[in-house]
PyMOL Python script that loads the backbone (N, CA, C, O; Angstrom):
from pymol import cmd

cmd.read_pdbstr("""\
ATOM      1  N   MET A   1      17.897  -8.073  22.505  1.00  0.00           N
ATOM      2  CA  MET A   1      18.484  -7.218  21.199  1.00  0.00           C
ATOM      3  C   MET A   1      17.545  -7.724  20.086  1.00  0.00           C
ATOM      4  O   MET A   1      16.915  -8.777  19.991  1.00  0.00           O
ATOM      5  N   PHE A   2      17.646  -6.625  19.252  1.00  0.00           N
ATOM      6  CA  PHE A   2      16.835  -5.904  18.003  1.00  0.00           C
ATOM      7  C   PHE A   2      17.606  -7.423  16.500  1.00  0.00           C
ATOM      8  O   PHE A   2      18.705  -7.692  16.017  1.00  0.00           O
ATOM      9  N   PRO A   3      16.549  -7.808  16.400  1.00  0.00           N
ATOM     10  CA  PRO A   3      17.566  -8.629  14.993  1.00  0.00           C
ATOM     11  C   PRO A   3      17.306  -7.341  13.803  1.00  0.00           C
ATOM     12  O   PRO A   3      16.574  -6.363  13.954  1.00  0.00           O
ATOM     13  N   PHE A   4      18.330  -7.758  12.335  1.00  0.00           N
ATOM     14  CA  PHE A   4      17.802  -6.849  11.715  1.00  0.00           C
ATOM     15  C   PHE A   4      16.634  -7.370  10.696  1.00  0.00           C
ATOM     16  O   PHE A   4      16.287  -8.450  10.216  1.00  0.00           O
ATOM     17  N   THR A   5      16.161  -5.807  10.623  1.00  0.00           N
ATOM     18  CA  THR A   5      14.914  -6.044   9.797  1.00  0.00           C
ATOM     19  C   THR A   5      14.676  -5.262   8.546  1.00  0.00           C
ATOM     20  O   THR A   5      14.793  -4.047   8.710  1.00  0.00           O
ATOM     21  N   TYR A   6      14.347  -5.683   7.240  1.00  0.00           N
ATOM     22  CA  TYR A   6      14.412  -5.305   6.031  1.00  0.00           C
ATOM     23  C   TYR A   6      13.187  -4.296   5.147  1.00  0.00           C
ATOM     24  O   TYR A   6      12.432  -5.036   4.516  1.00  0.00           O
ATOM     25  N   GLU A   7      12.942  -3.228   5.025  1.00  0.00           N
ATOM     26  CA  GLU A   7      12.085  -2.590   4.724  1.00  0.00           C
ATOM     27  C   GLU A   7      12.239  -2.250   3.228  1.00  0.00           C
ATOM     28  O   GLU A   7      13.366  -2.358   2.745  1.00  0.00           O
ATOM     29  N   LEU A   8      11.264  -1.867   2.482  1.00  0.00           N
ATOM     30  CA  LEU A   8      11.357  -1.926   1.004  1.00  0.00           C
ATOM     31  C   LEU A   8      10.346  -0.460   0.754  1.00  0.00           C
ATOM     32  O   LEU A   8       9.141  -0.303   0.554  1.00  0.00           O
ATOM     33  N   SER A   9      11.605   0.547   0.891  1.00  0.00           N
ATOM     34  CA  SER A   9      10.552   1.775   1.207  1.00  0.00           C
ATOM     35  C   SER A   9      10.453   2.451  -0.275  1.00  0.00           C
ATOM     36  O   SER A   9      10.718   1.687  -1.203  1.00  0.00           O
ATOM     37  N   GLY A  10      10.076   3.895  -0.633  1.00  0.00           N
ATOM     38  CA  GLY A  10      10.056   4.100  -1.687  1.00  0.00           C
ATOM     39  C   GLY A  10      11.470   4.807  -2.525  1.00  0.00           C
ATOM     40  O   GLY A  10      11.249   5.180  -3.677  1.00  0.00           O
ATOM     41  N   GLU A  11      12.651   4.963  -2.069  1.00  0.00           N
ATOM     42  CA  GLU A  11      13.476   4.916  -2.517  1.00  0.00           C
ATOM     43  C   GLU A  11      14.603   3.710  -2.780  1.00  0.00           C
ATOM     44  O   GLU A  11      15.460   3.490  -3.635  1.00  0.00           O
ATOM     45  N   GLY A  12      14.217   3.180  -1.805  1.00  0.00           N
ATOM     46  CA  GLY A  12      15.479   1.928  -1.955  1.00  0.00           C
ATOM     47  C   GLY A  12      14.830   0.446  -0.488  1.00  0.00           C
ATOM     48  O   GLY A  12      13.825   0.118   0.143  1.00  0.00           O
ATOM     49  N   LEU A  13      15.805   0.187  -0.618  1.00  0.00           N
ATOM     50  CA  LEU A  13      16.126  -1.176   0.681  1.00  0.00           C
ATOM     51  C   LEU A  13      16.990  -0.535   1.790  1.00  0.00           C
ATOM     52  O   LEU A  13      18.131  -0.073   1.786  1.00  0.00           O
ATOM     53  N   GLU A  14      15.905  -0.690   2.876  1.00  0.00           N
ATOM     54  CA  GLU A  14      16.278  -0.554   4.424  1.00  0.00           C
ATOM     55  C   GLU A  14      16.604  -1.438   5.478  1.00  0.00           C
ATOM     56  O   GLU A  14      15.859  -2.187   6.109  1.00  0.00           O
ATOM     57  N   VAL A  15      18.104  -1.201   5.604  1.00  0.00           N
ATOM     58  CA  VAL A  15      17.915  -2.378   7.050  1.00  0.00           C
ATOM     59  C   VAL A  15      18.192  -1.811   7.602  1.00  0.00           C
ATOM     60  O   VAL A  15      19.016  -0.911   7.433  1.00  0.00           O
ATOM     61  N   ARG A  16      17.207  -2.305   9.149  1.00  0.00           N
ATOM     62  CA  ARG A  16      17.133  -1.571  10.201  1.00  0.00           C
ATOM     63  C   ARG A  16      17.210  -2.445  11.360  1.00  0.00           C
ATOM     64  O   ARG A  16      16.724  -3.568  11.221  1.00  0.00           O
ATOM     65  N   PHE A  17      17.771  -2.115  12.565  1.00  0.00           N
ATOM     66  CA  PHE A  17      17.837  -1.929  13.908  1.00  0.00           C
ATOM     67  C   PHE A  17      17.492  -1.427  14.744  1.00  0.00           C
ATOM     68  O   PHE A  17      17.963  -0.374  15.174  1.00  0.00           O
ATOM     69  N   GLY A  18      16.444  -2.128  15.270  1.00  0.00           N
ATOM     70  CA  GLY A  18      15.224  -1.892  16.228  1.00  0.00           C
ATOM     71  C   GLY A  18      14.531  -0.632  15.200  1.00  0.00           C
ATOM     72  O   GLY A  18      14.159  -0.802  14.039  1.00  0.00           O
ATOM     73  N   PRO A  19      14.478   0.701  16.011  1.00  0.00           N
ATOM     74  CA  PRO A  19      13.919   2.063  15.292  1.00  0.00           C
ATOM     75  C   PRO A  19      14.825   2.574  14.142  1.00  0.00           C
ATOM     76  O   PRO A  19      14.258   3.287  13.313  1.00  0.00           O
ATOM     77  N   TRP A  20      16.466   2.261  13.919  1.00  0.00           N
ATOM     78  CA  TRP A  20      17.558   3.033  13.158  1.00  0.00           C
ATOM     79  C   TRP A  20      17.631   2.164  12.111  1.00  0.00           C
ATOM     80  O   TRP A  20      17.768   0.941  12.086  1.00  0.00           O
ATOM     81  N   VAL A  21      17.497   3.132  11.086  1.00  0.00           N
ATOM     82  CA  VAL A  21      17.958   2.967   9.933  1.00  0.00           C
ATOM     83  C   VAL A  21      19.345   2.615   9.437  1.00  0.00           C
ATOM     84  O   VAL A  21      19.959   3.381   8.694  1.00  0.00           O
ATOM     85  N   VAL A  22      19.907   1.305   9.901  1.00  0.00           N
ATOM     86  CA  VAL A  22      21.413   1.018   9.834  1.00  0.00           C
ATOM     87  C   VAL A  22      22.340   1.312   8.157  1.00  0.00           C
ATOM     88  O   VAL A  22      23.406   1.799   7.781  1.00  0.00           O
ATOM     89  N   ARG A  23      21.375   0.794   7.691  1.00  0.00           N
ATOM     90  CA  ARG A  23      22.132   0.577   5.899  1.00  0.00           C
ATOM     91  C   ARG A  23      20.968   1.226   5.007  1.00  0.00           C
ATOM     92  O   ARG A  23      19.966   1.760   5.483  1.00  0.00           O
ATOM     93  N   ARG A  24      21.251   1.101   3.656  1.00  0.00           N
ATOM     94  CA  ARG A  24      20.320   2.111   2.844  1.00  0.00           C
ATOM     95  C   ARG A  24      20.632   1.561   1.267  1.00  0.00           C
ATOM     96  O   ARG A  24      21.660   2.149   0.932  1.00  0.00           O
ATOM     97  N   ILE A  25      20.271   0.854   0.373  1.00  0.00           N
ATOM     98  CA  ILE A  25      20.510   0.532  -0.793  1.00  0.00           C
ATOM     99  C   ILE A  25      19.478   1.413  -1.920  1.00  0.00           C
ATOM    100  O   ILE A  25      18.248   1.399  -1.963  1.00  0.00           O
ATOM    101  N   TYR A  26      20.192   1.970  -2.566  1.00  0.00           N
ATOM    102  CA  TYR A  26      18.579   3.037  -3.840  1.00  0.00           C
ATOM    103  C   TYR A  26      18.406   1.460  -4.807  1.00  0.00           C
ATOM    104  O   TYR A  26      19.212   0.568  -5.071  1.00  0.00           O
ATOM    105  N   TYR A  27      17.076   1.653  -5.113  1.00  0.00           N
ATOM    106  CA  TYR A  27      17.138   0.835  -6.073  1.00  0.00           C
ATOM    107  C   TYR A  27      17.796   1.397  -7.481  1.00  0.00           C
ATOM    108  O   TYR A  27      17.815   0.685  -8.485  1.00  0.00           O
ATOM    109  N   SER A  28      18.352   2.784  -7.468  1.00  0.00           N
ATOM    110  CA  SER A  28      18.548   3.462  -9.220  1.00  0.00           C
ATOM    111  C   SER A  28      20.137   2.422  -9.167  1.00  0.00           C
ATOM    112  O   SER A  28      20.693   2.023 -10.190  1.00  0.00           O
ATOM    113  N   ASP A  29      20.745   2.082  -7.437  1.00  0.00           N
ATOM    114  CA  ASP A  29      22.127   1.289  -7.481  1.00  0.00           C
ATOM    115  C   ASP A  29      22.252   0.013  -7.880  1.00  0.00           C
ATOM    116  O   ASP A  29      23.309  -0.604  -8.011  1.00  0.00           O
ATOM    117  N   MET A  30      20.463  -0.624  -8.194  1.00  0.00           N
ATOM    118  CA  MET A  30      20.671  -2.159  -8.073  1.00  0.00           C
ATOM    119  C   MET A  30      20.663  -2.559  -9.651  1.00  0.00           C
ATOM    120  O   MET A  30      20.021  -2.046 -10.567  1.00  0.00           O
ATOM    121  N   THR A  31      21.521  -3.567  -9.670  1.00  0.00           N
ATOM    122  CA  THR A  31      21.199  -4.433 -10.896  1.00  0.00           C
ATOM    123  C   THR A  31      20.260  -5.522 -11.240  1.00  0.00           C
ATOM    124  O   THR A  31      19.624  -5.688 -12.280  1.00  0.00           O
ATOM    125  N   GLY A  32      20.305  -6.377  -9.934  1.00  0.00           N
ATOM    126  CA  GLY A  32      19.607  -7.633 -10.058  1.00  0.00           C
ATOM    127  C   GLY A  32      19.217  -7.881  -8.771  1.00  0.00           C
ATOM    128  O   GLY A  32      19.621  -7.050  -7.957  1.00  0.00           O
ATOM    129  N   ALA A  33      18.680  -8.602  -8.430  1.00  0.00           N
ATOM    130  CA  ALA A  33      18.397  -9.716  -6.909  1.00  0.00           C
ATOM    131  C   ALA A  33      17.977 -11.143  -7.407  1.00  0.00           C
ATOM    132  O   ALA A  33      17.203 -11.592  -8.252  1.00  0.00           O
ATOM    133  N   GLU A  34      18.878 -11.653  -6.460  1.00  0.00           N
ATOM    134  CA  GLU A  34      18.190 -13.440  -6.753  1.00  0.00           C
ATOM    135  C   GLU A  34      18.410 -14.073  -5.367  1.00  0.00           C
ATOM    136  O   GLU A  34      19.051 -13.586  -4.436  1.00  0.00           O
ATOM    137  N   ALA A  35      17.704 -15.348  -5.408  1.00  0.00           N
ATOM    138  CA  ALA A  35      17.857 -15.894  -3.933  1.00  0.00           C
ATOM    139  C   ALA A  35      19.451 -16.987  -4.143  1.00  0.00           C
ATOM    140  O   ALA A  35      20.010 -17.546  -5.086  1.00  0.00           O
ATOM    141  N   GLY A  36      19.636 -16.868  -2.955  1.00  0.00           N
ATOM    142  CA  GLY A  36      20.857 -17.328  -2.563  1.00  0.00           C
ATOM    143  C   GLY A  36      21.979 -16.561  -1.910  1.00  0.00           C
ATOM    144  O   GLY A  36      21.732 -15.569  -1.224  1.00  0.00           O
ATOM    145  N   TYR A  37      23.400 -17.065  -2.139  1.00  0.00           N
ATOM    146  CA  TYR A  37      24.491 -16.396  -1.335  1.00  0.00           C
ATOM    147  C   TYR A  37      25.355 -16.252  -1.857  1.00  0.00           C
ATOM    148  O   TYR A  37      25.921 -17.291  -2.195  1.00  0.00           O
ATOM    149  N   ALA A  38      26.143 -14.674  -2.335  1.00  0.00           N
ATOM    150  CA  ALA A  38      27.068 -14.615  -2.916  1.00  0.00           C
ATOM    151  C   ALA A  38      28.911 -14.662  -1.729  1.00  0.00           C
ATOM    152  O   ALA A  38      29.159 -13.994  -0.725  1.00  0.00           O
ATOM    153  N   PHE A  39      29.589 -15.459  -2.268  1.00  0.00           N
ATOM    154  CA  PHE A  39      30.883 -15.586  -1.615  1.00  0.00           C
ATOM    155  C   PHE A  39      31.403 -14.518  -1.008  1.00  0.00           C
ATOM    156  O   PHE A  39      31.607 -14.645   0.199  1.00  0.00           O
ATOM    157  N   TRP A  40      31.730 -13.292  -1.613  1.00  0.00           N
ATOM    158  CA  TRP A  40      32.412 -11.687  -1.825  1.00  0.00           C
ATOM    159  C   TRP A  40      31.050 -11.141  -1.667  1.00  0.00           C
ATOM    160  O   TRP A  40      30.192 -10.914  -2.521  1.00  0.00           O
ATOM    161  N   ASN A  41      31.037 -10.929   0.008  1.00  0.00           N
ATOM    162  CA  ASN A  41      29.498  -9.896   0.230  1.00  0.00           C
ATOM    163  C   ASN A  41      30.108  -9.105   1.501  1.00  0.00           C
ATOM    164  O   ASN A  41      31.084  -9.198   2.245  1.00  0.00           O
ATOM    165  N   GLU A  42      28.794  -8.138   1.299  1.00  0.00           N
ATOM    166  CA  GLU A  42      28.747  -7.142   2.159  1.00  0.00           C
ATOM    167  C   GLU A  42      27.188  -8.155   2.803  1.00  0.00           C
ATOM    168  O   GLU A  42      26.370  -8.816   2.162  1.00  0.00           O
ATOM    169  N   HIS A  43      27.262  -7.969   3.812  1.00  0.00           N
ATOM    170  CA  HIS A  43      26.125  -8.839   4.659  1.00  0.00           C
ATOM    171  C   HIS A  43      25.756  -8.306   5.821  1.00  0.00           C
ATOM    172  O   HIS A  43      26.415  -7.914   6.784  1.00  0.00           O
ATOM    173  N   TRP A  44      24.294  -8.355   5.544  1.00  0.00           N
ATOM    174  CA  TRP A  44      23.394  -7.695   6.684  1.00  0.00           C
ATOM    175  C   TRP A  44      22.334  -8.493   6.949  1.00  0.00           C
ATOM    176  O   TRP A  44      21.172  -8.196   6.670  1.00  0.00           O
ATOM    177  N   SER A  45      22.847  -9.963   7.721  1.00  0.00           N
ATOM    178  CA  SER A  45      21.946 -10.772   7.879  1.00  0.00           C
ATOM    179  C   SER A  45      21.737 -11.487   9.451  1.00  0.00           C
ATOM    180  O   SER A  45      22.768 -11.532  10.121  1.00  0.00           O
ATOM    181  N   ASN A  46      20.769 -11.918   9.939  1.00  0.00           N
ATOM    182  CA  ASN A  46      20.440 -12.351  11.098  1.00  0.00           C
ATOM    183  C   ASN A  46      20.992 -14.010  10.979  1.00  0.00           C
ATOM    184  O   ASN A  46      21.390 -14.589   9.968  1.00  0.00           O
ATOM    185  N   PHE A  47      20.871 -14.498  12.273  1.00  0.00           N
ATOM    186  CA  PHE A  47      21.461 -15.753  12.016  1.00  0.00           C
ATOM    187  C   PHE A  47      20.189 -16.794  11.860  1.00  0.00           C
ATOM    188  O   PHE A  47      20.353 -18.014  11.893  1.00  0.00           O
ATOM    189  N   TRP A  48      19.120 -16.272  11.716  1.00  0.00           N
ATOM    190  CA  TRP A  48      18.083 -16.644  11.253  1.00  0.00           C
ATOM    191  C   TRP A  48      17.213 -16.380  10.502  1.00  0.00           C
ATOM    192  O   TRP A  48      16.535 -15.523  11.070  1.00  0.00           O
ATOM    193  N   PRO A  49      16.689 -16.657   9.279  1.00  0.00           N
ATOM    194  CA  PRO A  49      16.294 -17.958   8.979  1.00  0.00           C
ATOM    195  C   PRO A  49      18.227 -17.745   7.655  1.00  0.00           C
ATOM    196  O   PRO A  49      19.009 -16.948   7.136  1.00  0.00           O
ATOM    197  N   TRP A  50      17.952 -18.892   7.818  1.00  0.00           N
ATOM    198  CA  TRP A  50      19.303 -19.455   6.512  1.00  0.00           C
ATOM    199  C   TRP A  50      19.046 -19.098   5.242  1.00  0.00           C
ATOM    200  O   TRP A  50      20.110 -18.885   4.660  1.00  0.00           O
ATOM    201  N   GLU A  51      17.725 -18.872   4.273  1.00  0.00           N
ATOM    202  CA  GLU A  51      17.639 -18.418   3.040  1.00  0.00           C
ATOM    203  C   GLU A  51      17.999 -16.916   2.815  1.00  0.00           C
ATOM    204  O   GLU A  51      17.242 -16.066   3.285  1.00  0.00           O
ATOM    205  N   HIS A  52      18.988 -16.584   2.199  1.00  0.00           N
ATOM    206  CA  HIS A  52      19.495 -15.286   1.944  1.00  0.00           C
ATOM    207  C   HIS A  52      18.809 -15.404   0.413  1.00  0.00           C
ATOM    208  O   HIS A  52      18.384 -16.275  -0.347  1.00  0.00           O
ATOM    209  N   ILE A  53      19.018 -13.682   0.477  1.00  0.00           N
ATOM    210  CA  ILE A  53      18.798 -12.572  -0.697  1.00  0.00           C
ATOM    211  C   ILE A  53      20.248 -11.875  -1.486  1.00  0.00           C
ATOM    212  O   ILE A  53      20.863 -11.034  -0.831  1.00  0.00           O
ATOM    213  N   THR A  54      20.665 -12.171  -2.611  1.00  0.00           N
ATOM    214  CA  THR A  54      22.214 -11.583  -3.214  1.00  0.00           C
ATOM    215  C   THR A  54      21.420 -10.699  -3.944  1.00  0.00           C
ATOM    216  O   THR A  54      20.563 -11.000  -4.774  1.00  0.00           O
ATOM    217  N   ILE A  55      21.898  -9.150  -3.435  1.00  0.00           N
ATOM    218  CA  ILE A  55      21.563  -7.574  -4.245  1.00  0.00           C
ATOM    219  C   ILE A  55      22.627  -7.334  -5.063  1.00  0.00           C
ATOM    220  O   ILE A  55      23.675  -7.141  -4.446  1.00  0.00           O
ATOM    221  N   ARG A  56      22.709  -7.278  -6.400  1.00  0.00           N
ATOM    222  CA  ARG A  56      24.335  -7.061  -7.345  1.00  0.00           C
ATOM    223  C   ARG A  56      23.706  -5.299  -7.432  1.00  0.00           C
ATOM    224  O   ARG A  56      22.617  -4.809  -7.730  1.00  0.00           O
ATOM    225  N   ARG A  57      25.022  -4.743  -7.004  1.00  0.00           N
ATOM    226  CA  ARG A  57      24.900  -3.312  -7.134  1.00  0.00           C
ATOM    227  C   ARG A  57      25.786  -2.760  -8.497  1.00  0.00           C
ATOM    228  O   ARG A  57      26.563  -3.477  -9.128  1.00  0.00           O
ATOM    229  N   LYS A  58      25.519  -1.456  -8.775  1.00  0.00           N
ATOM    230  CA  LYS A  58      26.592  -0.513  -9.684  1.00  0.00           C
ATOM    231  C   LYS A  58      27.695  -0.178  -9.305  1.00  0.00           C
ATOM    232  O   LYS A  58      28.664  -0.256 -10.060  1.00  0.00           O
ATOM    233  N   THR A  59      27.793   0.287  -8.003  1.00  0.00           N
ATOM    234  CA  THR A  59      28.787   0.745  -7.370  1.00  0.00           C
ATOM    235  C   THR A  59      29.164   0.280  -6.439  1.00  0.00           C
ATOM    236  O   THR A  59      28.361  -0.577  -6.071  1.00  0.00           O
ATOM    237  N   GLY A  60      30.465   0.406  -5.430  1.00  0.00           N
ATOM    238  CA  GLY A  60      30.665   0.052  -4.382  1.00  0.00           C
ATOM    239  C   GLY A  60      31.874  -0.875  -4.535  1.00  0.00           C
ATOM    240  O   GLY A  60      31.760  -1.763  -5.380  1.00  0.00           O
ATOM    241  N   LEU A  61      32.825  -0.812  -3.956  1.00  0.00           N
ATOM    242  CA  LEU A  61      34.031  -1.732  -3.484  1.00  0.00           C
ATOM    243  C   LEU A  61      33.025  -3.563  -3.373  1.00  0.00           C
ATOM    244  O   LEU A  61      33.256  -4.453  -4.191  1.00  0.00           O
ATOM    245  N   ILE A  62      32.547  -3.636  -2.840  1.00  0.00           N
ATOM    246  CA  ILE A  62      31.844  -4.580  -2.868  1.00  0.00           C
ATOM    247  C   ILE A  62      30.280  -4.674  -3.450  1.00  0.00           C
ATOM    248  O   ILE A  62      29.306  -4.120  -2.942  1.00  0.00           O
ATOM    249  N   LYS A  63      30.286  -5.531  -4.663  1.00  0.00           N
ATOM    250  CA  LYS A  63      28.890  -5.218  -5.339  1.00  0.00           C
ATOM    251  C   LYS A  63      27.979  -6.100  -5.137  1.00  0.00           C
ATOM    252  O   LYS A  63      26.913  -5.945  -5.733  1.00  0.00           O
ATOM    253  N   ASN A  64      28.168  -7.382  -4.152  1.00  0.00           N
ATOM    254  CA  ASN A  64      27.229  -8.135  -3.520  1.00  0.00           C
ATOM    255  C   ASN A  64      26.643  -7.673  -2.182  1.00  0.00           C
ATOM    256  O   ASN A  64      27.310  -7.427  -1.177  1.00  0.00           O
ATOM    257  N   PHE A  65      25.222  -7.582  -2.301  1.00  0.00           N
ATOM    258  CA  PHE A  65      24.919  -7.553  -0.764  1.00  0.00           C
ATOM    259  C   PHE A  65      24.087  -8.724  -0.839  1.00  0.00           C
ATOM    260  O   PHE A  65      23.593  -9.474  -1.681  1.00  0.00           O
ATOM    261  N   VAL A  66      24.175  -8.481   0.965  1.00  0.00           N
ATOM    262  CA  VAL A  66      23.628 -10.145   0.868  1.00  0.00           C
ATOM    263  C   VAL A  66      22.533 -10.009   2.107  1.00  0.00           C
ATOM    264  O   VAL A  66      22.988  -9.303   3.007  1.00  0.00           O
ATOM    265  N   ILE A  67      21.094 -10.555   2.394  1.00  0.00           N
ATOM    266  CA  ILE A  67      20.043  -9.847   3.361  1.00  0.00           C
ATOM    267  C   ILE A  67      19.113 -11.248   3.790  1.00  0.00           C
ATOM    268  O   ILE A  67      19.148 -11.997   2.813  1.00  0.00           O
ATOM    269  N   ASN A  68      18.678 -11.575   4.382  1.00  0.00           N
ATOM    270  CA  ASN A  68      18.139 -12.521   5.002  1.00  0.00           C
ATOM    271  C   ASN A  68      16.903 -12.755   5.527  1.00  0.00           C
ATOM    272  O   ASN A  68      16.652 -13.703   6.271  1.00  0.00           O
ATOM    273  N   PRO A  69      15.764 -11.552   5.010  1.00  0.00           N
ATOM    274  CA  PRO A  69      14.442 -11.678   5.187  1.00  0.00           C
ATOM    275  C   PRO A  69      13.393 -12.988   5.750  1.00  0.00           C
ATOM    276  O   PRO A  69      13.756 -14.150   5.566  1.00  0.00           O
ATOM    277  N   PRO A  70      12.460 -12.769   6.242  1.00  0.00           N
ATOM    278  CA  PRO A  70      11.649 -13.842   7.197  1.00  0.00           C
ATOM    279  C   PRO A  70      11.071 -14.786   5.797  1.00  0.00           C
ATOM    280  O   PRO A  70      11.182 -15.995   5.592  1.00  0.00           O
ATOM    281  N   ASP A  71      10.359 -13.605   4.871  1.00  0.00           N
ATOM    282  CA  ASP A  71       9.610 -14.527   3.851  1.00  0.00           C
ATOM    283  C   ASP A  71      10.170 -14.437   2.320  1.00  0.00           C
ATOM    284  O   ASP A  71       9.419 -14.091   1.408  1.00  0.00           O
ATOM    285  N   ARG A  72      11.512 -14.763   2.103  1.00  0.00           N
ATOM    286  CA  ARG A  72      12.450 -14.583   1.431  1.00  0.00           C
ATOM    287  C   ARG A  72      11.589 -14.847  -0.169  1.00  0.00           C
ATOM    288  O   ARG A  72      11.976 -13.891  -0.840  1.00  0.00           O
ATOM    289  N   ASP A  73      10.863 -15.482  -0.834  1.00  0.00           N
ATOM    290  CA  ASP A  73      10.486 -15.728  -1.908  1.00  0.00           C
ATOM    291  C   ASP A  73       9.599 -14.485  -1.960  1.00  0.00           C
ATOM    292  O   ASP A  73       9.982 -13.641  -2.770  1.00  0.00           O
ATOM    293  N   GLN A  74       8.498 -14.194  -1.271  1.00  0.00           N
ATOM    294  CA  GLN A  74       7.478 -13.067  -1.265  1.00  0.00           C
ATOM    295  C   GLN A  74       8.743 -11.680  -1.033  1.00  0.00           C
ATOM    296  O   GLN A  74       8.474 -10.826  -1.877  1.00  0.00           O
ATOM    297  N   PHE A  75       9.589 -11.376  -0.447  1.00  0.00           N
ATOM    298  CA  PHE A  75      10.284 -10.416  -0.462  1.00  0.00           C
ATOM    299  C   PHE A  75      10.881 -10.061  -1.696  1.00  0.00           C
ATOM    300  O   PHE A  75      10.814  -8.919  -2.150  1.00  0.00           O
ATOM    301  N   LEU A  76      11.695 -11.379  -2.477  1.00  0.00           N
ATOM    302  CA  LEU A  76      12.256 -11.150  -3.490  1.00  0.00           C
ATOM    303  C   LEU A  76      11.466 -10.780  -4.691  1.00  0.00           C
ATOM    304  O   LEU A  76      12.095 -10.113  -5.513  1.00  0.00           O
ATOM    305  N   ASN A  77      10.024 -11.105  -5.032  1.00  0.00           N
ATOM    306  CA  ASN A  77       9.155 -10.732  -5.739  1.00  0.00           C
ATOM    307  C   ASN A  77       8.989  -9.297  -5.611  1.00  0.00           C
ATOM    308  O   ASN A  77       8.757  -8.657  -6.636  1.00  0.00           O
ATOM    309  N   GLU A  78       9.078  -8.687  -4.468  1.00  0.00           N
ATOM    310  CA  GLU A  78       8.486  -7.438  -4.281  1.00  0.00           C
ATOM    311  C   GLU A  78       9.715  -6.537  -4.439  1.00  0.00           C
ATOM    312  O   GLU A  78       9.506  -5.328  -4.534  1.00  0.00           O
ATOM    313  N   LEU A  79      11.202  -7.073  -4.486  1.00  0.00           N
ATOM    314  CA  LEU A  79      12.159  -6.192  -4.381  1.00  0.00           C
ATOM    315  C   LEU A  79      12.143  -6.071  -5.877  1.00  0.00           C
ATOM    316  O   LEU A  79      12.337  -4.949  -6.344  1.00  0.00           O
ATOM    317  N   ARG A  80      11.911  -7.209  -6.792  1.00  0.00           N
ATOM    318  CA  ARG A  80      12.286  -7.256  -8.124  1.00  0.00           C
ATOM    319  C   ARG A  80      11.132  -6.525  -8.594  1.00  0.00           C
ATOM    320  O   ARG A  80      11.440  -6.275  -9.760  1.00  0.00           O
ATOM    321  N   LEU A  81      10.075  -6.070  -8.402  1.00  0.00           N
ATOM    322  CA  LEU A  81       8.916  -5.068  -8.967  1.00  0.00           C
ATOM    323  C   LEU A  81       9.530  -3.649  -8.672  1.00  0.00           C
ATOM    324  O   LEU A  81       9.220  -2.672  -9.353  1.00  0.00           O
ATOM    325  N   LYS A  82      10.539  -3.575  -7.478  1.00  0.00           N
ATOM    326  CA  LYS A  82      10.542  -1.947  -7.217  1.00  0.00           C
ATOM    327  C   LYS A  82      11.867  -1.851  -8.071  1.00  0.00           C
ATOM    328  O   LYS A  82      12.115  -0.725  -8.503  1.00  0.00           O
ATOM    329  N   ILE A  83      12.826  -2.944  -8.405  1.00  0.00           N
ATOM    330  CA  ILE A  83      14.158  -2.800  -9.141  1.00  0.00           C
ATOM    331  C   ILE A  83      13.473  -2.355 -10.192  1.00  0.00           C
ATOM    332  O   ILE A  83      13.429  -1.131 -10.322  1.00  0.00           O
ATOM    333  N   GLY A  84      12.671  -3.330 -11.346  1.00  0.00           N
ATOM    334  CA  GLY A  84      12.140  -2.742 -12.417  1.00  0.00           C
ATOM    335  C   GLY A  84      12.279  -3.975 -13.659  1.00  0.00           C
ATOM    336  O   GLY A  84      13.402  -4.332 -14.015  1.00  0.00           O
ATOM    337  N   GLY A  85      10.966  -4.610 -14.304  1.00  0.00           N
ATOM    338  CA  GLY A  85      11.497  -5.371 -15.224  1.00  0.00           C
ATOM    339  C   GLY A  85      12.262  -6.775 -15.071  1.00  0.00           C
ATOM    340  O   GLY A  85      12.090  -7.636 -14.208  1.00  0.00           O
ATOM    341  N   ASP A  86      13.344  -6.758 -16.381  1.00  0.00           N
ATOM    342  CA  ASP A  86      14.048  -7.998 -16.168  1.00  0.00           C
ATOM    343  C   ASP A  86      15.337  -7.634 -15.377  1.00  0.00           C
ATOM    344  O   ASP A  86      16.007  -8.651 -15.196  1.00  0.00           O
ATOM    345  N   ARG A  87      15.747  -6.830 -14.995  1.00  0.00           N
ATOM    346  CA  ARG A  87      17.393  -5.736 -14.087  1.00  0.00           C
ATOM    347  C   ARG A  87      16.792  -6.966 -12.764  1.00  0.00           C
ATOM    348  O   ARG A  87      17.736  -7.525 -12.205  1.00  0.00           O
ATOM    349  N   GLY A  88      15.888  -7.243 -12.439  1.00  0.00           N
ATOM    350  CA  GLY A  88      15.833  -7.915 -10.758  1.00  0.00           C
ATOM    351  C   GLY A  88      16.005  -9.156 -11.424  1.00  0.00           C
ATOM    352  O   GLY A  88      15.726 -10.083 -10.663  1.00  0.00           O
ATOM    353  N   ARG A  89      16.399  -9.575 -12.687  1.00  0.00           N
ATOM    354  CA  ARG A  89      16.408 -11.529 -12.949  1.00  0.00           C
ATOM    355  C   ARG A  89      17.919 -11.466 -13.172  1.00  0.00           C
ATOM    356  O   ARG A  89      18.277 -12.261 -14.040  1.00  0.00           O
ATOM    357  N   SER A  90      18.762 -10.849 -12.712  1.00  0.00           N
ATOM    358  CA  SER A  90      20.479 -11.186 -13.036  1.00  0.00           C
ATOM    359  C   SER A  90      20.678 -12.037 -12.312  1.00  0.00           C
ATOM    360  O   SER A  90      21.796 -12.547 -12.250  1.00  0.00           O
TER     361      SER A  90
END
""", "prot")
cmd.dss("prot")
cmd.show_as("cartoon", "prot")
cmd.util.cbc("prot")
cmd.orient("prot")
């Protein structure tokens, strides 16, 4: 069984299951990212680790998107740089 993996591509965040991209969120649709778990969310997380990132989106019925990459803090910093400036700290 393949766990989900997360990649910051040129256009957005890609959620992968093995070699397949199963979900993509474009940076232009993100309003911010923070450590932690939002209750009402669309989640693409593995059973481990339990350190989550919540990404806030402009569009969609459910605006919170939750993932849990292995090195949360490093991934969050890189994601905020891709989102741009203060928008990543909402």
